C-alpha positions as CSV (number, residue, x, y, z in Angstrom):
1,M,4.2,208.6,85.8
2,N,7.3,209.4,83.9
3,F,7.1,212.2,81.4
4,T,8.9,210.1,78.8
5,E,6.0,207.6,78.9
6,I,3.7,210.2,77.4
7,N,3.4,210.6,73.6
8,T,5.7,213.5,72.9
9,S,4.9,216.4,70.6
10,E,6.5,219.7,69.8
11,N,3.2,221.0,68.5
12,F,0.7,223.1,70.4
13,V,-2.2,220.7,69.9
14,G,-1.5,217.2,71.4
15,N,-2.7,214.7,73.9
16,Q,-4.7,216.0,76.8
17,F,-3.3,214.9,80.1
18,T,-6.0,213.9,82.5
19,S,-4.1,211.5,84.7
20,P,-5.0,211.8,88.4
21,E,-1.2,211.9,89.1
22,F,-1.0,215.3,87.3
23,A,-4.6,216.5,88.1
24,S,-3.4,218.8,90.8
25,V,0.1,219.9,91.9
26,R,1.1,219.6,95.5
27,P,0.8,223.0,97.2
28,F,3.9,222.2,99.3
29,F,6.5,219.6,99.6
30,V,8.2,219.0,102.9
31,P,11.9,218.2,102.3
32,P,13.3,215.0,103.8
33,S,14.9,215.0,107.2
34,L,18.4,216.4,107.7
35,M,19.4,213.5,109.9
36,P,21.9,212.2,110.8
37,H,23.6,215.6,110.9
38,N,20.5,217.4,112.1
39,I,21.3,221.0,113.1
40,F,17.7,222.0,113.5
41,P,15.4,220.9,116.3
42,D,12.4,219.9,114.2
43,P,13.4,219.4,110.5
44,S,9.9,219.2,109.0
45,E,8.2,222.1,110.7
46,T,11.3,224.4,110.9
47,I,12.3,223.8,107.2
48,K,8.7,224.3,106.1
49,D,8.4,227.6,107.9
50,K,11.8,228.9,106.7
51,L,11.0,227.8,103.1
52,L,7.7,229.7,103.1
53,S,9.2,232.8,104.7
54,S,12.2,232.8,102.4
55,R,10.4,232.1,99.1
56,K,10.3,235.7,98.0
57,I,13.9,236.5,98.8
58,S,15.7,233.5,97.4
59,E,18.7,234.3,95.3
60,E,17.2,233.6,91.9
61,S,14.2,235.8,92.6
62,I,16.2,239.0,93.0
63,D,15.4,240.6,89.7
64,S,15.0,244.2,88.6
65,D,11.9,243.2,86.6
66,L,10.3,241.7,89.7
67,E,10.3,244.4,92.3
68,N,7.8,243.2,94.9
69,P,5.1,241.9,92.5
70,Q,1.7,241.5,94.1
71,Y,0.9,238.6,91.9
72,D,2.8,236.1,89.8
73,I,2.1,233.6,87.0
74,A,2.0,230.7,89.4
75,D,-1.0,232.3,91.2
76,I,-2.9,232.2,87.9
77,F,-2.1,228.5,87.3
78,R,-2.9,227.6,90.9
79,L,-6.4,229.1,90.5
80,Y,-7.3,228.2,86.9
81,W,-5.0,225.4,85.6
82,E,-7.1,222.5,86.6
83,D,-10.2,223.8,84.9
84,F,-8.2,224.9,81.8
85,Q,-6.7,221.4,81.2
86,T,-10.1,219.7,81.4
87,T,-11.3,221.5,78.3
88,N,-8.1,222.3,76.4
89,P,-5.5,219.9,74.9
90,V,-2.1,220.3,76.4
91,T,1.2,218.9,75.2
92,E,3.8,217.2,77.4
93,R,6.2,220.2,77.0
94,Q,3.5,222.7,78.0
95,Y,2.5,220.6,81.0
96,K,6.1,220.3,82.2
97,V,6.5,224.1,82.0
98,V,3.3,224.7,84.1
99,Y,4.4,222.0,86.6
100,D,7.8,223.7,87.0
101,I,6.2,227.1,87.5
102,L,3.7,225.8,90.0
103,N,6.4,224.1,92.1
104,C,9.1,226.7,91.8
105,R,10.5,227.6,95.2
106,T,7.9,225.5,97.1
107,G,10.4,222.8,98.1
108,S,9.3,220.3,95.5
109,F,12.7,220.7,93.8
110,G,14.6,220.5,97.0
111,Y,16.3,223.2,99.0
112,C,19.6,224.9,99.6
113,I,21.0,225.7,103.1
114,S,23.2,228.7,103.2
115,A,25.4,230.1,106.0
116,C,26.5,233.7,106.7
117,D,30.2,234.2,106.0
118,A,30.3,236.6,108.9
119,C,28.2,235.3,111.8
120,G,27.5,231.7,110.7
121,H,23.7,232.1,110.7
122,T,22.0,229.4,108.6
123,T,19.1,230.0,106.3
124,I,17.1,227.6,104.0
125,F,16.0,228.5,100.5
126,P,13.7,226.4,98.3
127,N,15.3,225.6,95.0
128,S,14.0,227.3,91.9
129,C,12.7,225.3,88.9
130,R,15.2,227.0,86.5
131,N,12.8,226.6,83.6
132,S,13.4,229.1,80.8
133,H,9.7,230.0,80.7
134,C,9.4,230.8,84.5
135,P,9.4,234.6,85.1
136,G,11.0,234.2,88.5
137,C,14.1,232.3,87.3
138,Q,15.6,234.6,84.7
139,G,17.3,237.3,86.7
140,R,20.3,235.2,87.8
141,K,20.6,233.6,84.3
142,R,20.6,237.0,82.7
143,N,23.3,238.4,85.0
144,Q,25.5,235.3,84.3
145,W,25.0,235.7,80.6
146,V,25.9,239.4,80.6
147,E,29.1,238.7,82.7
148,A,30.1,236.0,80.2
149,R,29.6,238.4,77.2
150,L,31.9,241.1,78.6
151,D,34.9,239.6,76.8
152,D,33.0,239.4,73.5
153,L,32.6,243.2,73.1
154,L,34.5,245.1,70.3
155,P,35.5,248.8,70.7
156,V,33.0,249.9,68.0
157,P,29.4,251.1,68.1
158,Y,26.7,248.4,68.0
159,Y,23.5,248.4,66.0
160,H,20.1,246.9,66.9
161,S,17.8,245.5,64.3
162,V,14.5,243.6,64.6
163,F,13.2,241.2,61.9
164,T,9.5,240.4,62.3
165,L,7.3,237.8,60.7
166,P,3.8,239.0,59.6
167,N,0.7,238.0,61.7
168,M,-0.5,235.6,59.0
169,I,2.2,233.2,60.0
170,F,0.5,232.6,63.4
171,P,-1.6,229.4,62.4
172,L,1.5,227.8,60.9
173,C,3.5,228.5,64.0
174,L,1.0,226.7,66.2
175,Y,1.8,223.4,64.5
176,N,5.4,224.0,63.2
177,Q,7.2,225.9,65.9
178,K,10.7,224.5,65.4
179,I,10.6,224.8,61.6
180,V,9.3,228.3,61.5
181,Y,11.5,229.7,64.2
182,D,14.6,228.0,62.9
183,L,13.8,229.4,59.5
184,L,13.4,232.9,61.0
185,F,16.9,232.6,62.5
186,H,18.4,231.2,59.3
187,S,16.8,233.8,56.9
188,T,17.8,236.7,59.1
189,A,21.4,235.5,59.4
190,E,21.8,234.9,55.7
191,T,20.3,238.4,55.0
192,L,22.7,240.2,57.3
193,Q,25.7,238.2,56.1
194,E,24.8,238.8,52.5
195,F,24.7,242.6,53.0
196,G,27.9,242.4,55.0
197,Y,29.8,240.8,52.2
198,D,28.4,243.3,49.7
199,T,31.2,245.9,49.0
200,K,28.5,248.6,48.6
201,W,27.9,248.4,52.3
202,L,30.9,246.7,54.0
203,G,32.7,244.1,52.0
204,G,33.6,241.7,54.8
205,K,32.6,239.0,57.3
206,T,30.1,240.3,59.8
207,G,29.3,238.9,63.3
208,F,26.2,239.3,65.4
209,F,23.9,237.5,67.9
210,M,20.1,237.1,67.8
211,V,17.5,236.7,70.5
212,L,14.1,235.2,69.6
213,H,10.9,236.6,71.0
214,T,7.6,235.0,70.1
215,W,5.2,237.4,71.8
216,G,3.8,240.9,71.6
217,Q,2.8,243.1,74.5
218,M,-0.7,241.7,74.8
219,L,0.6,238.0,74.4
220,P,-0.3,237.3,70.8
221,V,2.1,235.2,68.7
222,H,4.4,237.8,67.2
223,P,7.6,236.1,66.2
224,H,10.6,238.4,65.8
225,V,14.4,238.3,66.4
226,H,16.4,241.1,68.0
227,C,19.8,241.4,66.3
228,V,22.8,243.1,67.9
229,I,25.5,243.8,65.3
230,P,28.9,245.4,65.6
231,A,29.4,248.4,63.3
232,G,31.6,247.0,60.6
233,A,33.0,243.8,59.1
234,Y,36.4,242.0,58.8
235,N,38.1,241.7,55.5
236,K,40.1,238.5,55.6
237,D,42.1,239.4,52.5
238,T,43.5,242.6,53.9
239,G,43.3,241.7,57.6
240,E,41.6,245.0,58.3
241,W,38.3,246.1,59.9
242,V,35.9,247.7,57.5
243,H,34.0,250.6,59.1
244,P,30.5,251.5,57.9
245,K,30.3,253.9,54.9
246,Y,27.0,255.5,56.0
247,E,27.3,255.8,59.8
248,K,25.6,259.3,59.8
249,N,22.4,257.7,58.6
250,N,22.0,255.8,62.0
251,F,21.7,252.4,60.3
252,L,24.1,249.7,59.2
253,F,22.0,248.5,56.2
254,P,18.9,250.0,54.6
255,V,15.8,248.5,56.3
256,H,13.6,248.4,53.1
257,A,16.3,246.4,51.2
258,L,16.8,244.1,54.2
259,S,13.0,243.5,54.4
260,K,12.8,242.4,50.7
261,V,15.7,240.0,50.9
262,F,14.6,238.6,54.3
263,R,11.1,238.0,52.9
264,G,12.4,236.2,49.9
265,K,14.7,233.9,51.9
266,F,12.0,233.0,54.4
267,I,9.4,232.2,51.7
268,H,12.0,230.1,49.8
269,G,12.6,228.2,53.0
270,L,8.9,227.6,53.5
271,K,8.6,226.2,50.0
272,Q,11.5,223.9,50.6
273,A,9.9,222.6,53.9
274,F,6.6,222.0,52.0
275,R,8.4,220.0,49.3
276,D,10.2,218.0,52.0
277,N,6.8,217.2,53.6
278,T,8.1,218.4,57.0
279,L,5.3,220.9,57.5
280,K,2.1,219.8,59.4
281,F,-1.4,220.9,58.5
282,P,-3.9,219.5,61.0
283,G,-7.4,220.8,61.6
284,D,-8.4,223.9,59.8
285,L,-5.0,224.0,58.0
286,K,-5.6,220.7,56.2
287,P,-6.5,222.4,52.9
288,L,-2.9,223.8,52.8
289,Q,-1.7,220.3,52.1
290,Q,-2.7,221.0,48.5
291,S,0.1,222.7,46.6
292,D,-2.2,225.2,44.9
293,N,-3.7,226.3,48.2
294,F,-0.2,226.5,49.8
295,E,1.0,228.6,46.9
296,A,-1.9,231.0,47.4
297,Y,-1.1,231.2,51.1
298,L,2.5,232.1,50.3
299,N,1.3,234.8,47.8
300,D,-0.8,236.3,50.6
301,L,2.3,236.3,52.9
302,V,4.4,238.0,50.3
303,S,1.8,240.7,49.8
304,T,1.8,241.7,53.6
305,N,4.2,244.0,55.2
306,W,7.4,242.4,56.5
307,V,8.8,244.7,59.1
308,V,12.5,245.2,59.6
309,Y,13.3,247.9,62.2
310,S,16.7,249.5,63.0
311,K,17.6,251.6,66.0
312,A,20.3,254.2,66.2
313,P,23.7,252.7,67.2
314,F,24.7,252.2,70.8
315,G,27.3,254.6,72.1
316,G,29.7,251.9,73.2
317,P,30.3,248.6,74.9
318,E,28.8,249.8,78.2
319,D,25.5,250.5,76.5
320,V,25.5,247.1,74.9
321,V,25.9,245.4,78.2
322,R,23.0,247.4,79.7
323,Y,20.8,246.7,76.7
324,V,21.3,243.0,76.2
325,G,20.5,242.4,79.8
326,R,17.0,243.6,79.1
327,Y,16.3,241.3,76.2
328,T,18.2,238.0,76.5
329,H,16.2,236.2,79.2
330,R,12.7,237.6,79.0
331,V,9.6,235.5,79.1
332,A,6.2,236.3,77.5
333,I,5.1,238.4,80.5
334,S,6.8,239.3,83.8
335,N,5.1,239.0,87.2
336,S,5.4,242.8,87.7
337,R,2.9,243.4,84.9
338,I,0.1,241.5,86.5
339,I,-2.3,244.0,88.2
340,S,-5.1,241.8,89.5
341,I,-6.6,238.3,89.4
342,E,-10.3,238.5,90.2
343,N,-13.4,236.5,89.1
344,G,-11.6,234.7,86.4
345,I,-10.2,237.9,84.8
346,I,-6.5,238.7,84.6
347,R,-5.7,242.4,84.4
348,F,-2.2,243.4,83.3
349,T,-0.2,246.3,81.8
350,F,1.2,246.6,78.3
351,K,3.1,249.1,76.3
352,N,1.1,250.6,73.4
353,Y,3.8,251.2,70.8
354,K,1.1,252.7,68.5
355,K,1.3,255.8,70.6
356,M,5.1,256.2,70.3
357,D,4.8,259.3,68.1
358,K,2.1,260.8,70.3
359,V,3.5,260.8,73.8
360,E,6.2,262.9,75.3
361,N,7.4,260.5,78.0
362,Y,8.1,256.8,77.4
363,S,6.2,255.9,80.6
364,D,3.0,257.2,78.9
365,L,3.1,254.2,76.6
366,W,1.9,252.0,79.4
367,E,-1.8,251.0,79.4
368,E,-4.0,248.3,81.0
369,T,-5.9,245.5,79.5
370,E,-7.5,242.2,80.6
371,L,-8.1,238.7,79.5
372,P,-10.3,235.8,80.8
373,A,-8.1,233.4,82.7
374,D,-8.4,230.6,80.2
375,E,-7.4,232.9,77.3
376,F,-4.5,234.2,79.4
377,I,-3.2,230.7,80.0
378,R,-3.8,229.8,76.4
379,H,-1.8,232.8,75.2
380,F,1.0,232.1,77.7
381,L,1.3,228.5,76.4
382,Y,1.6,229.7,72.8
383,H,5.1,230.8,73.7
384,V,6.4,227.6,75.2
385,L,9.3,226.6,72.9
386,P,10.3,223.0,72.0
387,L,12.5,221.2,74.5
388,G,16.2,222.2,73.9
389,F,15.4,225.0,71.5
390,N,18.1,227.7,71.7
391,R,16.6,231.1,71.4
392,I,20.0,233.0,71.7
393,R,22.3,232.3,68.7
394,Y,25.6,233.6,67.5
395,Y,26.7,234.0,63.9
396,G,29.7,235.0,61.8
397,F,32.9,235.9,63.7
398,M,30.8,235.9,67.0
399,S,30.0,232.2,66.7
400,T,31.9,229.8,69.0
401,S,33.6,228.2,66.0
402,N,35.3,231.5,65.2
403,N,36.9,232.3,68.6
404,A,40.3,232.6,67.0
405,L,39.0,235.0,64.3
406,F,37.3,237.1,66.9
407,Q,40.5,237.5,68.9
408,E,42.3,238.5,65.7
409,I,39.6,241.1,65.0
410,L,39.8,242.4,68.6
411,E,43.6,242.9,68.3
412,C,43.2,244.6,65.0
413,L,40.7,247.1,66.4
414,V,42.7,247.8,69.6
415,M,45.7,248.6,67.6
416,E,43.9,251.4,65.7
417,E,44.7,254.8,67.1
418,E,41.1,256.0,67.3
419,A,39.8,252.8,68.9
420,G,40.7,252.7,72.6
421,L,38.9,249.9,74.3
422,P,37.0,251.4,77.3
423,E,36.8,249.4,80.5
424,V,33.4,247.8,80.8
425,T,32.1,247.3,84.3
426,T,28.9,245.9,85.7
427,E,27.5,245.9,89.2
428,A,28.4,242.4,90.4
429,Y,25.7,240.7,92.5
430,A,27.4,240.1,95.9
431,G,24.8,237.7,97.2
432,I,21.9,237.7,99.7
433,P,22.8,239.7,102.8
434,C,22.4,238.1,106.2
435,S,19.2,239.2,107.9
436,K,20.7,238.5,111.4
437,C,24.0,240.4,111.4
438,E,23.4,242.5,108.3
439,N,27.1,242.4,107.6
440,G,27.8,239.1,105.9
441,V,26.6,237.4,102.8
442,L,24.9,234.0,102.7
443,V,27.1,231.3,101.2
444,P,25.3,228.2,99.7
445,L,26.9,225.1,101.3
446,V,24.4,222.3,101.0
447,I,22.1,221.6,98.0
448,V,19.5,218.9,98.2
449,D,17.2,217.8,95.4
450,G,13.5,217.0,95.7
451,S,14.1,213.3,96.5
452,G,16.4,214.1,99.3
453,K,19.7,213.4,97.5
454,I,22.6,215.7,98.5
455,L,23.9,217.3,95.3
456,R,26.5,219.5,96.8
457,G,28.3,219.8,100.2
458,S,27.6,218.0,103.4
459,F,25.8,218.7,106.7
460,T,29.1,218.1,108.5
461,E,30.8,220.8,106.4
462,L,27.8,223.1,107.0
463,S,27.9,222.6,110.8
464,E,31.7,223.2,111.0
465,F,31.5,226.3,108.8
466,S,28.6,227.7,110.9
467,K,30.3,227.1,114.2
468,K,33.7,228.5,113.1
469,R,32.1,231.7,111.7
470,K,29.9,232.1,114.8
471,K,33.0,231.9,117.1
472,L,34.9,234.4,115.0
473,F,31.9,236.8,114.9
474,E,31.4,236.6,118.7
475,F,35.2,237.2,119.2
476,A,35.1,240.2,116.9
477,E,32.0,241.6,118.7
478,E,33.7,241.2,122.1
479,A,36.8,242.9,120.8
480,H,34.8,245.7,119.4
481,A,32.8,246.1,122.6
482,T,36.0,246.3,124.7
483,M,37.4,249.0,122.5
484,K,34.3,251.1,122.8
485,K,34.0,250.4,126.6
486,P,34.5,253.7,128.5
487,E,37.4,253.9,130.9
488,S,36.7,254.1,134.7
489,P,37.3,257.5,136.4
490,E,40.0,255.9,138.6
491,L,42.0,254.8,135.5
492,V,41.6,258.2,133.8
493,E,42.8,260.0,137.0
494,A,45.8,257.6,137.5
495,R,46.9,258.1,133.8
496,D,46.5,261.9,134.1
497,T,48.6,262.0,137.3
498,S,51.4,259.9,135.8
């Protein structure tokens, strides 16, 4: 069955997929034969063994958030997904996410053959699913994103603000993900830009990027955006950078004022979506189709607390790089937080931020909780975003359409006497070390997809590379052994006599 043949939906409640073709996911997929350039004696068994043994050390799985987890999300789906889908409606998008997680690094998506750049030793790694909701596939993406952002840093402090929607928005999110989350981005961006242009605060064009998180620590729907904002704005009329007027207060704009404007813009956007008949109200939400009921719902939303939180500014670009790496490519829950999976109960850790003012050490915020497996899966699926939805967005002079303006701002700041641009460095990931010689790094040379099609490289190239490196390595070892070989007593005596 082709996924495109299924009735598509971006909502959480949709068609239930009970097709036998998707009833169970293959526990393992043996990649096709490597013939005619077979460099292994028995492709099927050898590849299978190497895939299984290398699953936990594949390149994408090296992630600081996943240090030797005992369990992972895929284990939960393997045990309880089949029962869950028989009693719960699942959308195409949700099913595809689960399918990818279950088959990630099993060989179903093909495999990659790498050779050591020192000794020529070959190793096979199963391909990852690269799904943005898979906890095991985000480490490499995050590193690549951070590396790409190094050139986008200004020599000024950076602020971090969080704009949060009230919990009452949860039912509406279930059926209107894209509308609600797009509106969250739009309302936040307009609010920050409006305050930036206000001469009371800055009086210029601001720039920032935002990252959407839809979850809380215990997996409820808790939509909020993290905003990283350079301290200041650019005045196009004067061509100068405008520094904040109230830097000593540890905030760029007053959070209470931000909250009121943000709330007004979001509510206005919801009203417009209602008038345009783009909102969906199935099931228990059907009464909200009546304008009077919807107006009452909005009044309740307005009366709740809309939280805007602001942290103290970062010290410099280095801190920004370290910080954004923790936030940009997170998923609802990391594998390292799962404690146990027993008798249909999932136990995991969470940070209890309610104790923030009561604990001395940050580590004391961590507590344990549990959910039944079906509830855990349901909560996880709440955070599956629509296909193609971009949860990292750039605005103002940091948007891609303003690259020229950004360079102008950077030159303006670097020319200021007090703004020396410090060198920003990150620990580059060198690659997977060779387990055989422990000196070289594995270089990916052949990539094969799940159907057996070669996407990159060739087996001839792999064989030649491996043989060449092996000869060079053996030659180097022999030369090293010769240098360390002790001289014979006769040779020592003859040299001393001469």
